[in-house]
C-alpha positions as CSV (number, residue, x, y, z in Angstrom):
1,G,0.0,0.0,0.0
2,A,1.0,3.6,-0.3
3,K,2.8,5.2,2.6
4,L,1.0,7.9,4.5
5,S,2.7,11.1,5.6
6,T,0.5,11.9,8.5
7,S,2.5,10.1,11.2
8,D,6.0,9.1,12.1
9,A,4.7,5.5,12.2
10,L,3.4,4.9,8.7
11,F,0.8,2.3,7.9
12,C,-0.3,0.1,5.0
13,R,-3.0,-2.5,5.0
14,T,-2.1,-6.1,4.3
15,P,-4.0,-7.9,1.6
16,H,-5.2,-10.7,3.9
17,R,-8.7,-11.6,4.8
18,R,-7.4,-11.4,8.4
19,T,-6.8,-7.7,8.3
20,R,-3.6,-6.6,10.0
21,M,-1.7,-3.3,9.8
22,I,1.9,-3.1,8.9
23,R,3.7,-0.1,10.6
24,I,6.5,1.3,8.4
25,I,8.7,3.1,10.9
26,P,11.4,5.5,9.8
27,T,14.7,4.9,11.5
28,T,18.4,5.7,11.2
29,P,21.5,3.5,11.7
30,I,22.7,2.9,15.2
31,D,26.5,2.6,15.7
32,G,28.1,-0.5,17.2
33,Q,25.7,-3.2,16.0
34,T,28.5,-5.4,14.9
35,T,27.5,-9.1,14.8
36,G,30.1,-11.8,15.4
37,T,29.6,-15.6,15.5
38,S,28.5,-15.1,19.1
39,G,25.9,-12.6,17.9
40,L,25.2,-9.1,19.1
41,R,25.9,-8.7,22.8
42,K,25.2,-5.5,24.8
43,K,24.1,-4.2,28.1
44,V,20.3,-4.2,28.7
45,Q,20.2,-0.4,28.9
46,V,21.7,-0.2,25.4
47,V,19.3,-2.8,23.9
48,Q,16.3,-1.0,25.4
49,Q,17.1,2.2,23.4
50,P,14.4,3.1,20.9
51,N,14.6,0.9,17.7
52,Y,17.8,-0.9,18.9
53,V,16.4,-4.4,18.7
54,E,14.1,-3.5,15.8
55,N,17.0,-2.1,13.7
56,W,19.1,-5.3,14.1
57,V,16.2,-7.7,13.5
58,Q,15.1,-5.7,10.4
59,S,18.7,-5.7,9.1
60,L,18.8,-9.5,9.6
61,F,15.7,-10.0,7.6
62,T,16.8,-7.6,4.9
63,A,20.1,-9.5,4.7
64,L,18.3,-12.8,4.4
65,G,16.4,-11.6,1.3
66,D,13.1,-13.1,0.2
67,L,11.4,-14.6,3.2
68,S,8.3,-16.0,1.5
69,G,7.7,-19.6,2.3
70,K,10.5,-19.7,4.9
71,T,10.4,-20.8,8.6
72,L,12.6,-19.6,11.4
73,V,13.0,-20.8,15.0
74,V,13.1,-18.3,17.9
75,G,13.8,-18.7,21.6
76,G,16.1,-17.6,24.4
77,D,17.5,-18.3,27.8
78,G,14.8,-16.4,29.6
79,R,16.9,-13.5,30.7
80,F,15.4,-10.0,31.3
81,Y,13.9,-8.5,28.2
82,N,13.6,-11.9,26.5
83,S,9.8,-11.9,26.0
84,V,9.7,-8.2,25.0
85,A,12.3,-8.8,22.3
86,I,10.5,-11.9,21.0
87,Q,7.3,-9.9,20.5
88,K,9.4,-7.4,18.4
89,I,10.9,-10.3,16.4
90,I,7.4,-11.7,15.7
91,Q,6.1,-8.3,14.5
92,I,9.0,-7.6,12.3
93,A,8.9,-11.2,10.8
94,G,5.3,-10.7,9.9
95,G,6.0,-7.3,8.5
96,N,8.7,-8.7,6.2
97,G,6.8,-11.6,4.7
98,L,8.1,-14.6,6.7
99,A,5.8,-17.6,6.4
100,K,6.2,-19.1,9.9
101,L,8.0,-18.8,13.2
102,L,8.5,-21.7,15.6
103,V,8.8,-20.1,19.1
104,G,9.7,-21.9,22.3
105,H,7.1,-22.2,25.0
106,N,7.2,-19.0,27.1
107,G,10.0,-17.9,24.8
108,L,12.4,-20.4,26.2
109,L,14.8,-22.5,24.2
110,S,18.4,-23.5,25.0
111,T,21.1,-22.7,22.5
112,P,21.6,-26.5,21.6
113,A,17.8,-27.0,21.4
114,V,17.5,-24.2,18.8
115,S,20.1,-26.0,16.7
116,S,18.3,-29.3,17.1
117,I,14.9,-27.9,16.1
118,I,16.3,-26.1,13.1
119,R,17.7,-29.4,11.7
120,A,14.8,-31.6,12.8
121,T,12.2,-29.3,11.2
122,R,14.3,-28.3,8.2
123,A,13.8,-24.6,9.2
124,D,15.7,-21.9,7.4
125,G,17.5,-20.7,10.5
126,G,16.9,-19.4,14.0
127,I,17.3,-16.4,16.2
128,I,18.6,-17.1,19.7
129,L,18.2,-14.5,22.5
130,T,21.1,-15.1,24.9
131,A,24.2,-13.5,26.3
132,S,25.5,-17.0,27.2
133,H,27.1,-17.0,30.7
134,N,26.9,-13.2,31.2
135,P,24.7,-11.9,34.1
136,G,21.0,-11.0,33.4
137,G,18.5,-8.6,34.9
138,P,17.9,-4.8,34.1
139,Q,21.6,-4.1,34.8
140,G,22.9,-7.2,33.0
141,D,23.6,-8.2,29.5
142,F,21.4,-9.2,26.5
143,G,22.2,-10.8,23.2
144,L,20.9,-11.8,19.8
145,K,22.4,-14.3,17.4
146,F,21.5,-16.0,14.2
147,N,22.0,-19.7,13.3
148,T,21.7,-20.8,9.7
149,A,19.8,-23.8,8.2
150,N,22.5,-26.2,9.3
151,G,21.9,-25.3,12.9
152,A,25.3,-23.6,13.4
153,P,26.1,-20.0,14.2
154,A,26.1,-17.8,11.1
155,L,29.4,-17.4,9.3
156,E,31.1,-14.1,8.8
157,S,29.7,-14.0,5.2
158,V,26.2,-13.7,6.8
159,T,27.0,-11.6,9.9
160,G,28.9,-9.2,7.6
161,R,25.8,-8.7,5.5
162,I,23.7,-8.1,8.7
163,Y,26.1,-5.4,9.8
164,E,26.2,-3.8,6.4
165,E,22.4,-3.5,6.6
166,T,22.5,-2.0,10.1
167,Q,24.7,0.8,8.5
168,R,22.1,1.8,5.9
169,I,18.8,0.9,7.4
170,A,16.1,3.5,6.8
171,E,12.8,1.9,7.9
172,I,11.4,-1.0,10.0
173,R,8.4,-3.0,8.9
174,M,6.3,-4.3,11.8
175,L,3.0,-6.2,11.7
176,E,0.5,-5.1,14.3
177,C,0.1,-8.2,16.5
178,Q,0.7,-9.7,19.9
179,V,1.2,-13.4,20.4
180,D,0.5,-15.4,23.5
181,L,3.8,-17.2,24.2
182,S,2.3,-19.3,27.0
183,Q,-0.1,-21.3,24.8
184,V,1.4,-24.3,22.9
185,G,-0.1,-24.5,19.4
186,T,-0.4,-22.6,16.1
187,Q,-1.6,-19.1,16.0
188,C,-2.6,-17.8,12.6
189,V,-1.5,-14.2,12.9
190,S,-2.5,-13.4,9.3
191,D,-3.5,-15.5,6.3
192,S,0.2,-15.7,5.2
193,F,2.0,-15.7,8.6
194,E,1.7,-18.1,11.5
195,V,3.4,-18.5,14.8
196,E,3.6,-21.9,16.4
197,I,4.5,-22.1,20.0
198,I,6.3,-25.3,20.5
199,D,7.3,-27.6,23.4
200,S,10.7,-26.3,24.4
201,C,12.1,-29.7,25.2
202,E,10.6,-32.5,23.0
203,V,12.8,-32.3,19.9
204,H,16.0,-31.8,21.7
205,L,15.3,-34.6,24.2
206,A,14.5,-37.0,21.3
207,L,17.9,-36.2,19.8
208,M,19.6,-36.8,23.1
209,E,17.8,-40.2,23.3
210,E,19.3,-41.1,19.9
211,I,22.8,-40.2,21.1
212,F,22.8,-41.6,24.6
213,D,21.7,-44.9,26.1
214,F,18.8,-43.8,28.3
215,A,18.1,-47.3,29.5
216,L,21.7,-47.6,30.8
217,I,21.5,-44.2,32.5
218,R,18.2,-45.1,34.1
219,G,19.9,-48.1,35.6
220,L,22.7,-45.9,37.0
221,L,20.3,-43.5,38.6
222,A,18.4,-46.4,40.1
223,N,21.6,-47.7,41.8
224,P,21.5,-46.8,45.5
225,Q,25.3,-46.5,45.4
226,F,25.0,-43.5,43.0
227,S,23.7,-40.0,43.6
228,F,24.0,-36.8,41.7
229,V,22.9,-33.1,41.6
230,F,22.4,-30.8,38.7
231,D,22.4,-27.0,39.2
232,A,20.9,-25.0,36.4
233,L,21.9,-21.6,38.0
234,H,18.4,-20.4,37.2
235,G,19.1,-20.6,33.5
236,V,17.1,-22.2,30.7
237,L,18.4,-25.7,31.4
238,G,16.2,-25.9,34.4
239,V,13.3,-26.6,32.0
240,Y,15.1,-29.4,30.4
241,A,16.5,-30.9,33.6
242,Q,13.0,-31.6,35.0
243,R,11.9,-33.3,31.8
244,L,15.1,-35.2,31.2
245,F,16.3,-36.3,34.6
246,V,13.0,-36.6,36.5
247,E,10.4,-37.5,33.8
248,R,12.5,-39.4,31.3
249,L,15.3,-41.0,33.5
250,G,13.4,-41.4,36.8
251,A,15.6,-39.4,39.0
252,S,14.3,-37.8,42.2
253,P,13.3,-34.1,41.9
254,A,15.7,-33.6,44.9
255,C,18.6,-33.9,42.5
256,L,17.7,-30.6,40.9
257,A,18.9,-27.3,42.2
258,N,18.1,-23.8,41.0
259,C,16.0,-25.1,38.1
260,V,13.4,-22.4,37.8
261,P,14.5,-20.0,35.0
262,K,14.7,-16.4,36.2
263,G,15.3,-13.1,34.3
264,D,18.2,-12.2,36.6
265,F,19.3,-15.8,37.1
266,G,18.4,-15.4,40.8
267,G,20.9,-12.6,41.2
268,G,23.7,-14.9,40.3
269,H,26.2,-15.2,37.4
270,P,25.1,-18.1,35.2
271,D,28.6,-19.3,34.4
272,P,29.1,-22.9,35.4
273,N,32.6,-22.7,36.9
274,L,34.2,-23.2,40.3
275,V,33.6,-19.5,41.2
276,Y,30.0,-18.9,40.2
277,A,28.7,-22.4,40.9
278,K,30.1,-22.1,44.4
279,D,27.0,-23.6,46.0
280,L,27.4,-26.7,43.9
281,V,31.1,-26.9,44.7
282,A,30.4,-26.5,48.5
283,R,27.8,-29.3,48.2
284,M,30.2,-31.6,46.4
285,F,32.9,-31.1,49.0
286,G,30.6,-31.1,52.0
287,E,29.3,-34.0,54.1
288,N,27.2,-36.6,52.4
289,A,28.2,-35.3,49.0
290,P,26.6,-36.7,45.9
291,T,28.6,-39.0,43.7
292,F,28.4,-36.7,40.8
293,G,27.5,-33.0,40.2
294,A,27.2,-30.7,37.2
295,A,26.0,-27.2,36.4
296,G,24.6,-25.5,33.3
297,G,25.2,-22.0,31.9
298,G,22.5,-19.4,31.2
299,G,21.9,-20.3,27.6
300,G,22.4,-24.0,28.0
301,G,26.2,-24.3,27.7
302,G,27.6,-26.9,30.2
303,G,30.5,-26.7,32.5
304,P,33.0,-29.2,33.7
305,P,31.4,-31.7,36.1
306,C,32.3,-31.9,39.8
307,R,32.8,-35.4,40.9
308,Q,33.4,-36.7,44.4
309,A,36.9,-38.1,44.9
């Protein structure tokens, strides 16, 4: 449709039976949106600046080219601003002609799970909202990264194009919509764009069951001579730990520590090392220590296990 000149946020009507408005928002480049293989990583206060997330996401979609018929996966580690940024991604995806988004339940997907889902569903790539092991919360860090259709982080040939687009961006296209991230299932946002809220764990756990001998592990966990603890440090792996260790492998819920994801990681630093996983270390070297202990990082990266001597 033709652009209107009566407002800073310009509108055009989509040609769908399910009428939605696309806002065409004038913008200017923002310095410093360099994207490496670890993505764009900044302080939350920087990311919250007007159009900061929008500029980067629009530049990504412009760099990818024609999005018609394509599917992307979206999810993050649950850190502060995760859900807000996901709604922006959904709106910009709809405004740029993407066919479908697969979004983790409540916006949560670990970094390895995004890779698994991209490959299992033959999606065209995925956007991960994580700053890895960096702290979260309003004073913490935030990150955006793109994985390609092979499930791996985008190469420099792709991230370079994204950065080039951030340097010449002039407008952002956003579909007027709001999606409920808490309801698993497909939501037809418009006649040509749908968002499917997916189970955050199922695809990744199925892959793990192909790789590891679950029956053998169940036997180990049932052995009264063996005990273990897993500390998620209030990162996204807490969701997977309950499903994997308790529901699939039969472990006691008592083996899980800090497995409720929190936007500020419970005020801690979600880096699974001897410094920041100090509660786990203390437990492993205390009285009645478990046989085996491990911790997971904010976005789903693991750390070296702690094992009783």
